[in-house]
Structure formats: C-alpha cells, structure tokens
Backbone as CSV, one residue per row, in Angstrom:
resi,resn,N_x,N_y,N_z,CA_x,CA_y,CA_z,C_x,C_y,C_z
1,MET,202.469,35.067,188.478,201.922,36.116,187.617,200.568,36.579,188.152
2,ASN,200.380,37.896,188.224,199.097,38.441,188.675,198.147,38.529,187.487
3,THR,197.382,37.486,187.313,196.493,37.397,186.163,195.305,38.339,186.295
4,ILE,194.994,39.035,185.196,193.808,39.897,185.150,192.606,39.038,184.771
5,ILE,191.583,39.054,185.608,190.348,38.339,185.289,189.427,39.329,184.581
6,ILE,189.175,39.095,183.312,188.378,40.009,182.500,186.902,39.825,182.853
7,ASP,186.318,40.855,183.425,184.960,40.798,183.956,183.952,41.217,182.882
8,GLY,183.329,40.224,182.253,182.357,40.512,181.209,181.083,41.135,181.741
9,LYS,180.685,40.779,182.948,179.460,41.349,183.529,179.613,42.841,183.745
10,ARG,180.746,43.240,184.294,180.977,44.660,184.560,181.066,45.448,183.258
11,THR,181.772,44.904,182.283,181.910,45.600,181.008,180.570,45.690,180.287
12,ALA,179.788,44.614,180.346,178.468,44.628,179.710,177.576,45.692,180.328
13,GLU,177.680,45.880,181.638,176.863,46.895,182.294,177.284,48.299,181.861
14,ARG,178.556,48.490,181.602,179.009,49.794,181.101,178.447,50.050,179.703
15,VAL,178.404,49.005,178.880,177.809,49.134,177.550,176.332,49.481,177.681
16,ARG,175.650,48.819,178.595,174.216,49.082,178.790,173.967,50.502,179.273
17,ASP,174.850,51.008,180.116,174.694,52.386,180.588,174.715,53.365,179.413
18,LYS,175.641,53.151,178.487,175.705,54.011,177.295,174.451,53.841,176.441
19,LEU,173.957,52.619,176.358,172.764,52.363,175.550,171.536,53.031,176.162
20,ARG,171.470,53.041,177.486,170.322,53.687,178.132,170.231,55.153,177.720
21,THR,171.369,55.809,177.654,171.395,57.213,177.226,170.929,57.344,175.782
22,ALA,171.443,56.469,174.915,171.075,56.513,173.497,169.593,56.215,173.301
23,ILE,169.068,55.251,174.058,167.658,54.884,173.940,166.761,56.022,174.408
24,GLU,167.165,56.685,175.473,166.387,57.813,175.972,166.357,58.941,174.941
25,GLN,167.476,59.174,174.287,167.526,60.201,173.247,166.614,59.836,172.081
26,LEU,166.589,58.565,171.709,165.705,58.115,170.635,164.241,58.296,171.023
27,LYS,163.929,57.956,172.260,162.546,58.081,172.716,162.102,59.536,172.727
28,GLN,162.993,60.421,173.104,162.662,61.849,173.104,162.390,62.353,171.681
29,ALA,162.990,61.669,170.712,162.762,62.017,169.306,161.591,61.244,168.710
30,GLY,160.927,60.438,169.544,159.748,59.702,169.096,160.013,58.322,168.542
31,HIS,161.167,57.761,168.853,161.532,56.445,168.318,161.834,55.469,169.457
32,ILE,161.335,54.244,169.328,161.616,53.202,170.312,162.253,52.016,169.593
33,PRO,163.485,51.655,169.934,164.106,50.482,169.301,163.267,49.230,169.557
34,GLY,163.174,48.367,168.548,162.381,47.151,168.680,163.115,45.920,168.198
35,LEU,163.027,44.849,168.966,163.694,43.584,168.635,162.690,42.444,168.661
36,ALA,162.688,41.630,167.616,161.873,40.416,167.574,162.788,39.206,167.703
37,VAL,162.480,38.345,168.654,163.259,37.131,168.863,162.357,35.937,168.565
38,VAL,162.802,35.081,167.658,161.992,33.955,167.209,162.665,32.651,167.621
39,LEU,161.890,31.804,168.281,162.389,30.488,168.709,161.490,29.416,168.114
40,VAL,162.095,28.472,167.410,161.354,27.338,166.864,161.772,26.092,167.624
41,GLY,160.804,25.442,168.267,161.108,24.227,169.015,161.257,24.482,170.501
42,GLU,161.669,23.439,171.209,161.696,23.495,172.671,163.068,23.157,173.248
43,ASN,164.113,23.550,172.540,165.468,23.343,173.047,165.641,24.116,174.354
44,PRO,165.914,23.428,175.474,165.988,24.121,176.776,167.025,25.236,176.813
45,ALA,168.197,24.993,176.252,169.240,26.020,176.258,168.801,27.234,175.444
46,SER,168.168,26.980,174.300,167.696,28.079,173.464,166.624,28.890,174.180
47,GLN,165.773,28.224,174.927,164.740,28.931,175.681,165.363,29.877,176.703
48,VAL,166.428,29.410,177.359,167.124,30.256,178.337,167.723,31.477,177.641
49,TYR,168.373,31.255,176.480,169.005,32.356,175.759,167.967,33.381,175.306
50,VAL,166.845,32.882,174.783,165.800,33.784,174.298,165.228,34.608,175.446
51,ASN,164.967,33.957,176.558,164.415,34.678,177.711,165.378,35.743,178.221
52,SER,166.670,35.442,178.187,167.654,36.416,178.655,167.698,37.627,177.729
53,LYS,167.481,37.424,176.442,167.477,38.538,175.482,166.237,39.402,175.671
54,VAL,165.103,38.759,175.899,163.874,39.511,176.145,163.991,40.311,177.439
55,LYS,164.574,39.694,178.452,164.761,40.381,179.735,165.666,41.598,179.570
56,ALA,166.730,41.451,178.784,167.640,42.569,178.553,166.910,43.722,177.874
57,CYS,166.012,43.403,176.945,165.215,44.440,176.287,164.347,45.180,177.307
58,GLU,163.713,44.430,178.169,162.841,45.033,179.179,163.618,45.975,180.091
59,GLU,164.820,45.550,180.481,165.624,46.360,181.396,166.095,47.663,180.755
60,LEU,166.284,47.633,179.438,166.799,48.813,178.750,165.702,49.694,178.164
61,GLY,164.494,49.186,178.136,163.411,49.959,177.530,163.301,49.762,176.037
62,ILE,163.779,48.628,175.549,163.652,48.269,174.139,162.353,47.470,173.957
63,TYR,161.577,47.855,172.962,160.355,47.108,172.653,160.746,45.723,172.126
64,SER,160.091,44.674,172.602,160.449,43.329,172.146,159.224,42.497,171.840
65,GLN,159.388,41.611,170.898,158.403,40.585,170.582,159.092,39.235,170.685
66,LYS,158.472,38.320,171.398,158.995,36.957,171.511,158.032,36.009,170.811
67,TRP,158.555,35.304,169.826,157.754,34.340,169.075,158.257,32.944,169.397
68,SER,157.462,32.165,170.127,157.806,30.778,170.456,156.956,29.867,169.578
69,LEU,157.573,29.307,168.560,156.862,28.489,167.588,157.069,27.004,167.877
70,PRO,156.051,26.165,167.617,156.200,24.724,167.871,157.244,24.095,166.956
71,THR,157.766,22.969,167.399,158.806,22.275,166.637,158.373,21.959,165.222
72,GLU,157.096,21.642,165.041,156.599,21.238,163.721,156.357,22.415,162.777
73,THR,156.671,23.634,163.202,156.528,24.800,162.321,157.277,24.546,161.018
74,SER,156.618,24.812,159.909,157.241,24.547,158.608,158.173,25.672,158.197
75,GLN,159.022,25.366,157.235,159.910,26.378,156.671,159.086,27.548,156.123
76,LYS,158.017,27.225,155.423,157.168,28.244,154.814,156.571,29.161,155.883
77,GLU,156.084,28.586,156.956,155.483,29.386,158.030,156.511,30.308,158.680
78,LEU,157.720,29.796,158.883,158.767,30.608,159.497,159.159,31.763,158.582
79,LEU,159.302,31.488,157.298,159.681,32.542,156.360,158.583,33.593,156.239
80,GLU,157.334,33.156,156.323,156.229,34.114,156.273,156.251,35.042,157.487
81,LEU,156.598,34.488,158.651,156.720,35.319,159.850,157.838,36.342,159.670
82,ILE,158.966,35.902,159.147,160.086,36.816,158.920,159.680,37.931,157.965
83,ASP,158.922,37.582,156.921,158.454,38.601,155.989,157.611,39.656,156.711
84,ARG,156.743,39.220,157.617,155.898,40.164,158.353,156.760,41.061,159.241
85,LEU,157.761,40.465,159.881,158.630,41.254,160.748,159.491,42.223,159.941
86,ASN,159.884,41.800,158.742,160.656,42.692,157.871,159.889,43.975,157.560
87,HIS,158.555,43.864,157.508,157.716,44.997,157.138,157.059,45.672,158.346
88,ASP,157.429,45.259,159.544,156.867,45.830,160.768,157.762,46.985,161.215
89,ASP,157.235,48.207,161.136,158.041,49.385,161.472,158.422,49.456,162.945
90,ARG,157.739,48.672,163.781,158.080,48.673,165.204,159.327,47.849,165.484
91,ILE,159.682,46.992,164.541,160.792,46.059,164.709,161.993,46.528,163.902
92,HIS,163.113,46.747,164.590,164.351,47.171,163.929,165.378,46.040,163.856
93,GLY,165.200,45.027,164.698,166.113,43.892,164.701,165.347,42.587,164.752
94,ILE,165.812,41.600,163.981,165.189,40.273,163.959,166.258,39.241,164.263
95,LEU,165.964,38.373,165.209,166.886,37.296,165.577,166.126,35.981,165.606
96,VAL,166.568,35.010,164.843,166.010,33.662,164.892,167.016,32.800,165.638
97,GLN,166.603,32.309,166.796,167.522,31.587,167.674,168.051,30.311,167.015
98,SER,169.353,30.139,167.103,170.021,28.958,166.559,170.342,27.987,167.692
99,PRO,170.279,26.670,167.452,169.945,26.020,166.189,168.439,25.769,166.069
100,PRO,167.898,25.833,164.836,166.502,25.470,164.635,166.365,23.955,164.519
101,PRO,165.135,23.422,164.491,164.953,21.982,164.270,165.565,21.554,162.933
102,PRO,165.901,20.281,162.785,166.622,19.806,161.593,165.919,20.076,160.263
103,HIS,164.595,20.144,160.266,163.890,20.326,158.986,163.903,21.776,158.506
104,ILE,164.422,22.687,159.326,164.493,24.101,158.948,165.840,24.396,158.285
105,ASP,165.783,25.022,157.115,166.992,25.421,156.399,167.459,26.755,156.980
106,GLU,168.455,26.702,157.861,168.881,27.900,158.562,169.475,28.942,157.623
107,ALA,170.184,28.494,156.601,170.779,29.435,155.649,169.699,30.234,154.930
108,ALA,168.595,29.561,154.573,167.494,30.254,153.901,166.830,31.258,154.835
109,VAL,166.785,30.921,156.108,166.209,31.834,157.100,167.055,33.100,157.205
110,VAL,168.358,32.936,157.280,169.260,34.087,157.363,169.098,34.983,156.141
111,LEU,169.013,34.369,154.968,168.880,35.140,153.733,167.567,35.908,153.668
112,ARG,166.531,35.400,154.337,165.212,36.031,154.268,165.123,37.286,155.141
113,ILE,165.961,37.372,156.166,165.928,38.541,157.054,166.479,39.750,156.315
114,ASP,165.750,40.857,156.405,166.220,42.112,155.827,167.585,42.438,156.451
115,PRO,168.631,42.618,155.635,169.964,42.878,156.208,170.003,44.114,157.091
116,ARG,169.059,45.032,156.901,168.996,46.225,157.753,168.452,45.890,159.140
117,LYS,167.872,44.675,159.280,167.348,44.227,160.568,168.114,43.010,161.096
118,ASP,169.173,42.642,160.407,169.971,41.453,160.751,170.944,41.779,161.875
119,VAL,170.430,41.891,163.090,171.265,42.294,164.227,172.203,41.182,164.696
120,ASP,172.064,39.985,164.149,173.038,38.923,164.409,174.279,39.083,163.534
121,GLY,174.132,39.804,162.422,175.267,40.024,161.528,175.627,38.836,160.670
122,PHE,174.640,37.975,160.348,174.936,36.754,159.596,174.567,36.840,158.119
123,HIS,173.777,37.846,157.731,173.369,37.962,156.339,174.595,38.262,155.472
124,PRO,174.647,37.713,154.234,175.815,37.955,153.372,176.132,39.434,153.168
125,VAL,175.106,40.296,153.162,175.364,41.727,153.014,176.200,42.240,154.179
126,ASN,175.857,41.802,155.390,176.608,42.254,156.566,177.967,41.575,156.673
127,VAL,178.046,40.334,156.215,179.356,39.660,156.181,180.298,40.423,155.240
128,ALA,179.769,40.825,154.078,180.583,41.576,153.123,181.015,42.917,153.710
129,LYS,180.101,43.581,154.418,180.455,44.872,155.018,181.528,44.710,156.090
130,LEU,181.487,43.589,156.813,182.535,43.327,157.809,183.879,43.167,157.116
131,VAL,183.903,42.374,156.056,185.154,42.133,155.332,185.691,43.435,154.743
132,MET,184.779,44.282,154.261,185.177,45.551,153.640,185.387,46.667,154.660
133,GLU,185.160,46.339,155.948,185.301,47.307,157.047,184.372,48.505,156.860
134,ASP,183.158,48.194,156.411,182.104,49.201,156.246,181.339,49.294,157.565
135,PRO,181.425,50.397,158.281,180.819,50.499,159.610,179.289,50.526,159.608
136,SER,178.662,50.609,158.442,177.203,50.618,158.405,176.601,49.232,158.602
137,GLY,177.424,48.183,158.501,176.922,46.829,158.674,176.852,46.418,160.130
138,PHE,176.301,45.221,160.354,176.199,44.665,161.702,177.235,43.557,161.874
139,VAL,177.967,43.640,162.968,178.999,42.644,163.287,178.398,41.607,164.221
140,PRO,178.667,40.307,164.010,178.166,39.289,164.935,178.499,39.637,166.388
141,CYS,177.540,39.367,167.260,177.589,39.915,168.621,178.729,39.373,169.483
142,THR,179.026,38.088,169.377,180.060,37.519,170.245,181.453,38.049,169.923
143,PRO,181.897,38.027,168.656,183.217,38.604,168.380,183.274,40.101,168.654
144,MET,182.166,40.805,168.421,182.160,42.232,168.739,182.320,42.430,170.247
145,GLY,181.701,41.557,171.024,181.857,41.614,172.476,183.283,41.339,172.898
146,CYS,183.942,40.409,172.228,185.356,40.122,172.528,186.227,41.349,172.282
147,MET,185.973,42.024,171.187,186.751,43.219,170.874,186.514,44.314,171.908
148,GLU,185.292,44.423,172.375,184.973,45.422,173.392,185.715,45.116,174.693
149,LEU,185.841,43.841,175.038,186.579,43.460,176.241,188.057,43.823,176.111
150,LEU,188.641,43.558,174.957,190.048,43.917,174.741,190.235,45.423,174.886
151,LYS,189.306,46.181,174.337,189.373,47.640,174.431,189.209,48.098,175.874
152,GLU,188.235,47.531,176.567,187.946,47.931,177.947,189.151,47.722,178.851
153,TYR,189.891,46.647,178.618,191.020,46.323,179.483,192.357,46.802,178.932
154,GLY,192.313,47.622,177.898,193.531,48.220,177.371,194.520,47.209,176.832
155,ILE,194.021,46.129,176.258,194.905,45.083,175.731,195.297,45.421,174.302
156,GLU,196.560,45.620,174.087,197.085,46.018,172.782,196.959,44.874,171.781
157,THR,196.477,45.188,170.588,196.350,44.183,169.527,197.305,44.461,168.368
158,GLN,197.692,45.705,168.179,198.527,46.059,167.034,199.864,45.320,167.062
159,GLY,200.128,44.623,165.965,201.379,43.895,165.848,201.436,42.589,166.605
160,LYS,200.367,42.256,167.317,200.349,41.019,168.093,199.889,39.848,167.226
161,HIS,200.301,38.662,167.628,199.850,37.458,166.928,198.633,36.893,167.652
162,ALA,197.506,36.851,166.955,196.276,36.296,167.509,195.992,34.953,166.853
163,VAL,195.727,33.956,167.666,195.329,32.645,167.162,193.901,32.385,167.589
164,ILE,193.066,32.045,166.622,191.663,31.740,166.891,191.446,30.258,166.632
165,ILE,190.949,29.564,167.640,190.629,28.147,167.461,189.148,28.068,167.136
166,GLY,188.842,27.750,165.886,187.458,27.684,165.438,187.243,28.588,164.243
167,ARG,186.516,28.097,163.244,186.334,28.845,161.995,184.864,29.027,161.640
168,SER,184.010,29.097,162.648,182.579,29.263,162.399,182.278,30.666,161.901
169,MET,181.124,30.808,161.242,180.661,32.115,160.808,180.138,32.933,161.977
170,ILE,179.883,32.267,163.099,179.338,32.954,164.271,180.444,33.648,165.054
171,VAL,181.599,32.981,165.183,182.686,33.549,165.986,184.015,33.589,165.226
172,GLY,184.508,32.453,164.834,185.884,32.357,164.333,186.214,33.275,163.178
173,LYS,185.443,33.181,162.091,185.755,33.992,160.910,185.558,35.490,161.140
174,PRO,184.419,35.912,161.731,184.301,37.350,161.986,185.333,37.869,162.983
175,MET,185.698,37.048,163.961,186.722,37.454,164.918,188.049,37.705,164.202
176,ALA,188.360,36.855,163.245,189.600,37.019,162.482,189.603,38.344,161.727
177,HIS,188.482,38.664,161.097,188.407,39.911,160.334,188.522,41.132,161.246
178,LEU,187.894,41.060,162.413,187.976,42.187,163.344,189.408,42.397,163.830
179,LEU,190.089,41.311,164.159,191.449,41.429,164.689,192.455,41.866,163.630
180,MET,192.228,41.468,162.372,193.180,41.856,161.321,192.825,43.214,160.710
181,GLY,191.670,43.770,161.089,191.222,45.027,160.506,192.091,46.210,160.886
182,LYS,191.796,47.328,160.249,192.649,48.508,160.402,192.598,49.123,161.803
183,HIS,191.589,48.767,162.585,191.516,49.313,163.939,192.284,48.453,164.949
184,ALA,192.464,47.166,164.638,193.151,46.262,165.558,194.571,45.934,165.105
185,ASN,194.735,45.712,163.788,196.072,45.511,163.208,196.860,44.350,163.798
186,ALA,196.153,43.278,164.141,196.845,42.074,164.605,197.193,41.182,163.414
187,THR,198.137,40.306,163.627,198.432,39.243,162.664,197.663,38.014,163.135
188,VAL,196.833,37.461,162.257,195.850,36.460,162.695,196.073,35.102,162.048
189,THR,196.003,34.069,162.872,195.997,32.691,162.397,194.709,32.039,162.872
190,VAL,193.999,31.388,161.943,192.776,30.667,162.299,193.074,29.173,162.287
191,ALA,192.893,28.546,163.435,193.138,27.107,163.569,191.813,26.368,163.662
192,HIS,191.867,25.067,163.383,190.641,24.270,163.388,190.978,22.799,163.595
193,SER,189.995,21.931,163.379,190.176,20.516,163.709,191.241,19.826,162.851
194,ARG,191.581,20.397,161.703,192.587,19.788,160.825,193.971,20.415,161.001
195,THR,194.101,21.333,161.921,195.382,22.001,162.128,196.410,21.034,162.721
196,THR,197.601,21.023,162.134,198.685,20.185,162.633,199.341,20.854,163.838
197,ASP,199.593,20.072,164.876,200.230,20.566,166.107,199.510,21.804,166.629
198,LEU,198.243,21.618,166.965,197.419,22.735,167.439,198.020,23.378,168.683
199,ALA,198.458,22.567,169.612,199.017,23.107,170.846,200.252,23.967,170.567
200,GLY,201.125,23.481,169.677,202.330,24.232,169.340,202.007,25.562,168.689
201,LEU,201.016,25.555,167.806,200.614,26.802,167.156,200.050,27.786,168.183
202,CYS,199.207,27.297,169.052,198.579,28.165,170.051,199.614,28.795,170.978
203,ARG,200.701,28.084,171.218,201.746,28.619,172.103,202.461,29.821,171.498
204,THR,202.242,30.083,170.210,202.853,31.261,169.585,201.962,32.499,169.719
205,ALA,200.783,32.344,170.280,199.801,33.428,170.306,200.035,34.404,171.448
206,ASP,199.948,35.689,171.126,199.879,36.719,172.155,198.444,36.845,172.663
207,ILE,197.508,36.609,171.741,196.081,36.604,172.067,195.506,35.304,171.543
208,LEU,194.906,34.523,172.419,194.347,33.231,172.046,192.843,33.257,172.265
209,VAL,192.095,32.954,171.209,190.637,32.928,171.277,190.174,31.494,171.056
210,ALA,189.482,30.929,172.053,189.006,29.540,171.954,187.511,29.551,171.698
211,ALA,187.102,29.002,170.554,185.685,29.034,170.172,185.324,27.790,169.379
212,VAL,185.426,26.639,170.041,185.150,25.374,169.343,184.075,24.518,170.001
213,GLY,183.697,24.838,171.236,182.670,24.042,171.905,183.176,22.707,172.402
214,ARG,184.432,22.648,172.827,185.004,21.420,173.394,185.496,21.722,174.806
215,PRO,184.810,21.214,175.812,185.145,21.552,177.207,186.593,21.252,177.554
216,GLY,187.292,22.256,178.085,188.647,22.061,178.582,189.685,21.728,177.554
217,LEU,189.421,21.989,176.272,190.389,21.667,175.216,191.726,22.364,175.450
218,VAL,191.662,23.638,175.794,192.889,24.438,175.927,193.458,24.271,177.334
219,THR,194.571,23.572,177.402,195.264,23.366,178.676,196.515,24.251,178.710
220,ALA,197.290,24.131,179.759,198.481,24.965,179.908,199.467,24.786,178.760
221,GLN,199.507,23.595,178.161,200.459,23.372,177.082,200.101,24.123,175.805
222,TYR,198.890,24.706,175.752,198.457,25.480,174.595,198.795,26.965,174.723
223,VAL,199.227,27.406,175.892,199.275,28.838,176.183,200.695,29.309,176.479
224,LYS,201.102,30.348,175.768,202.377,30.995,176.033,202.253,31.823,177.308
225,PRO,203.208,31.719,178.237,203.139,32.548,179.444,203.006,34.029,179.101
226,GLY,202.045,34.680,179.728,201.815,36.097,179.469,200.822,36.395,178.366
227,ALA,200.250,35.347,177.779,199.264,35.550,176.714,197.931,36.003,177.293
228,VAL,197.094,36.573,176.427,195.718,36.926,176.775,194.807,35.843,176.192
229,VAL,193.919,35.307,177.015,193.068,34.191,176.592,191.602,34.588,176.689
230,LEU,190.906,34.518,175.547,189.469,34.765,175.502,188.765,33.443,175.269
231,ASP,187.988,33.025,176.250,187.295,31.739,176.202,185.844,31.977,175.801
232,VAL,185.520,31.627,174.568,184.174,31.847,174.029,183.270,30.638,174.277
233,GLY,183.851,29.508,174.642,183.075,28.280,174.808,182.072,28.346,175.951
234,ILE,180.894,27.802,175.708,179.883,27.623,176.757,179.395,26.187,176.637
235,ASN,179.841,25.343,177.554,179.556,23.913,177.481,178.934,23.416,178.778
236,ARG,177.968,22.546,178.666,177.380,21.900,179.840,178.079,20.563,180.076
237,VAL,178.580,20.372,181.276,179.165,19.081,181.628,178.445,18.541,182.858
238,GLU,178.273,17.253,182.895,177.559,16.640,184.015,178.310,16.863,185.318
239,ASP,177.554,17.170,186.361,178.132,17.385,187.681,177.060,17.062,188.716
240,SER,177.165,15.888,189.296,176.148,15.426,190.240,176.127,16.239,191.532
241,THR,177.173,17.028,191.775,177.212,17.836,192.998,176.392,19.124,192.862
242,ARG,175.980,19.446,191.634,175.205,20.666,191.401,173.719,20.350,191.408
243,PRO,172.893,21.264,191.890,171.444,21.027,191.945,170.834,20.671,190.584
244,ARG,171.348,21.286,189.513,170.804,21.015,188.174,171.425,19.790,187.510
245,GLY,172.451,19.248,188.152,173.102,18.065,187.590,174.153,18.376,186.552
246,TYR,174.465,19.638,186.350,175.504,20.021,185.391,176.110,21.356,185.805
247,ARG,177.231,21.686,185.184,177.850,23.001,185.370,178.297,23.521,184.013
248,ILE,178.460,24.824,183.931,178.871,25.461,182.689,180.375,25.692,182.714
249,VAL,181.051,25.242,181.666,182.499,25.438,181.553,182.822,25.949,180.154
250,GLY,184.016,26.460,179.992,184.443,26.954,178.691,185.257,25.935,177.917
251,ASP,185.910,26.417,176.879,186.815,25.577,176.094,188.206,25.546,176.703
252,VAL,188.421,26.375,177.723,189.731,26.494,178.367,189.689,25.855,179.749
253,ASP,190.715,25.090,180.066,190.861,24.562,181.420,191.322,25.716,182.304
254,TYR,190.362,26.396,182.889,190.627,27.653,183.594,191.644,27.478,184.721
255,ALA,191.500,26.424,185.506,192.377,26.219,186.651,193.841,26.080,186.227
256,GLU,194.068,25.428,185.080,195.433,25.238,184.582,195.994,26.494,183.928
257,VAL,195.135,27.161,183.151,195.605,28.233,182.286,195.714,29.577,183.009
258,ALA,194.765,29.890,183.870,194.723,31.214,184.498,196.047,31.631,185.150
259,PRO,196.730,30.739,185.858,197.957,31.174,186.546,199.097,31.597,185.633
260,ILE,199.061,31.178,184.348,200.208,31.461,183.484,199.954,32.576,182.467
261,CYS,198.703,33.049,182.370,198.424,34.048,181.342,198.321,35.449,181.938
262,ARG,198.406,36.442,181.073,198.323,37.833,181.515,196.891,38.199,181.883
263,ALA,195.941,37.727,181.044,194.528,38.035,181.278,193.692,36.908,180.704
264,ILE,192.512,36.684,181.293,191.664,35.583,180.852,190.200,35.905,181.151
265,THR,189.323,35.417,180.294,187.887,35.545,180.555,187.404,34.270,181.241
266,PRO,186.675,34.393,182.338,186.108,33.215,182.992,184.844,32.752,182.268
267,VAL,184.438,31.541,182.556,183.146,31.020,182.079,182.455,30.362,183.252
268,PRO,181.281,30.844,183.620,180.554,31.967,183.023,181.098,33.309,183.508
269,GLY,180.507,34.394,182.989,180.846,35.736,183.453,181.864,36.476,182.618
270,GLY,182.298,35.874,181.514,183.280,36.529,180.659,182.661,37.052,179.378
271,VAL,182.808,36.276,178.304,182.310,36.707,176.995,180.781,36.674,176.935
272,GLY,180.153,35.725,177.615,178.705,35.540,177.533,177.882,36.802,177.728
273,PRO,178.071,37.534,178.827,177.281,38.756,179.030,177.475,39.799,177.931
274,MET,178.648,39.787,177.310,178.923,40.754,176.260,178.117,40.463,175.000
275,THR,177.836,39.206,174.745,177.075,38.849,173.549,175.701,39.508,173.567
276,ILE,175.020,39.427,174.695,173.690,40.037,174.792,173.789,41.556,174.755
277,ALA,174.798,42.115,175.411,174.976,43.571,175.390,175.188,44.074,173.961
278,MET,175.959,43.344,173.178,176.209,43.751,171.796,174.973,43.573,170.919
279,LEU,174.134,42.584,171.252,172.861,42.433,170.542,171.992,43.659,170.771
280,MET,171.963,44.130,171.998,171.203,45.337,172.302,171.795,46.540,171.556
281,ALA,173.120,46.600,171.498,173.788,47.700,170.796,173.448,47.677,169.307
282,ASN,173.426,46.497,168.704,173.074,46.385,167.288,171.623,46.786,167.047
283,THR,170.740,46.461,167.991,169.330,46.828,167.850,169.160,48.342,167.887
284,VAL,169.869,48.993,168.790,169.823,50.457,168.866,170.407,51.063,167.588
285,LYS,171.496,50.483,167.103,172.107,50.965,165.854,171.130,50.830,164.688
286,ALA,170.409,49.703,164.623,169.430,49.492,163.562,168.308,50.512,163.630
287,CYS,167.873,50.824,164.837,166.826,51.824,165.031,167.304,53.189,164.550
288,ARG,168.487,53.556,164.935,169.029,54.857,164.550,169.115,54.970,163.028
289,ALA,169.554,53.905,162.376,169.669,53.919,160.920,168.305,54.002,160.249
290,ALA,167.343,53.227,160.772,166.001,53.223,160.191,165.304,54.563,160.353
291,CYS,165.586,55.241,161.459,164.927,56.508,161.754,165.710,57.722,161.261
292,GLY,166.867,57.462,160.662,167.670,58.558,160.146,168.298,59.422,161.219
293,VAL,168.554,58.816,162.385,169.173,59.541,163.488,170.674,59.316,163.453
294,GLY,171.454,60.358,163.366,172.905,60.217,163.256,173.561,59.830,164.547
C-alpha cells in the first residue's frame, strides 16, 4: 500500500501564510493581534512549548507577552495576573501553559480567563459553543489542527467510523464533537482505558485518532488496512544513541502501522506543528472579534 504521510509542517505553513495576510489587513486597520503566554514553574517541556509559541508570534507579527513565574507563585497571584491580562486591550488571547505546579487549581485558572480571550478553547463557554456548533467560540487547538489536516489531504469523514482513543478535554472529547458535527458527519466512538477489547474496536475504524500519551500503544493489530491514523501522542522515551538521551515518539508504533494504513501522521512533524498554527489562528480570530472586524 502506498501510504500517504500527512505532513503537518507543510500544512501548518499554509495556515500561517493565510494568517500573515489576515494580520497585515488588521494592522492596516490599526489593530495588532496580541497573545499572552503564562508559564508557572520550570517544567523543561513546558518551557520548550512556551518558547515555540512566542517564536511563532514573532514570525507572524503577533504581539506577545511571555510571563515566566516561579514555581512558588500562589493561586492568588496567578489569578490576579489573569485579571490584568483580561483587561489589557493589547492582549486578545491568554494561554496558561499546562500542567501547572500541583498547588495550582487549573480548573479555577481556566474559569478566570475571559472566554473571549480563551484561545485554548477550554473555558465552559467555549466548550458549550463547540457542542452547539456555534462558530463564534474557540475550538481547542490540537483537535482543530487534526481537522485541518483531514481537510488539507481530502480525507472524507462523512459516513465514516472514527474511533478516538482518549477522552480528555484537550483532545478526545472536542475531537469527537468536531467529527460528529454537521461539517464532518462521521460516526464517532470514544475509547478509553476501561474499553473492552480496545484493539478489536479500533480495527473497525476508518479514521483512528490516538491521544492517550502511551508510547507505541497502537500496533498493527489495532488498525484496519486502509484506515487513516492520526497520532496525537508526544512522548519522550529514553534513547542513549541520541545526543539528548531521548527521542520523541507518538502513541502509534509508526514502523508497524504505516505500511498498512491509507494515511498517517508522523511524530514529530504531524499533528504537533498544527497545534501552534491553530493557536495563532485563534489569536487572530480573537483580535478580529474584539476589534469588530468581520
């Protein structure tokens, strides 16, 4: 089978090209999209993610603020910062990098962000708008990126059976709503750690989305020949042959699965680049809404 390798880097760059045009139009009208990224603590992976988001802003001409707060930052201090950003007209999007230190109540942080600036799409107002298919809300960036990849590669979803492994609010649940929505019209099954015969269920999928954070969970026995596989997992595994001592892998055993499927996203280079591109898209959307630009 001639497997299609879904190139997230190339697709993300196409999204950025469209955003550059939109940003230039906003600037000509006197508006500059602004994103605030807040990091609490010194999680190395989170630092990399935050820096990549700030870099993406710089490349696109989006105004950005990076707040690196010490681990001992209190809940009260973090919420006070969010309040200031909520009232800062230069900022159209607010992102608090997950996961925060254990003493921070992440749910309370999400609730404190103005839903009009919730470019992560996690606030209950935006979750409700996703469920109701209200386009004025913000969709979480990773599942939105997955949908963009399916669209870019002309992968039909209508009438197809999609199985999503993982039920998180970040990927699994919003992905299910997007796929079952009126624009995609797929039949969706959400699987998780309590699912009986997970491999057997996954073999019924025309589109399989793996989003559980377990390296190499999805092997060939999970995949129906000719299926489309979206690997959302980003996992570090030890590898003494690499200079950093580790390598990045997905939730899918790529070497086993790629030869039997119709299309697959690699890790890295698949879904990951799309997540940041969609964050930029949500920030531009927030700016347009705040400035009354249609």
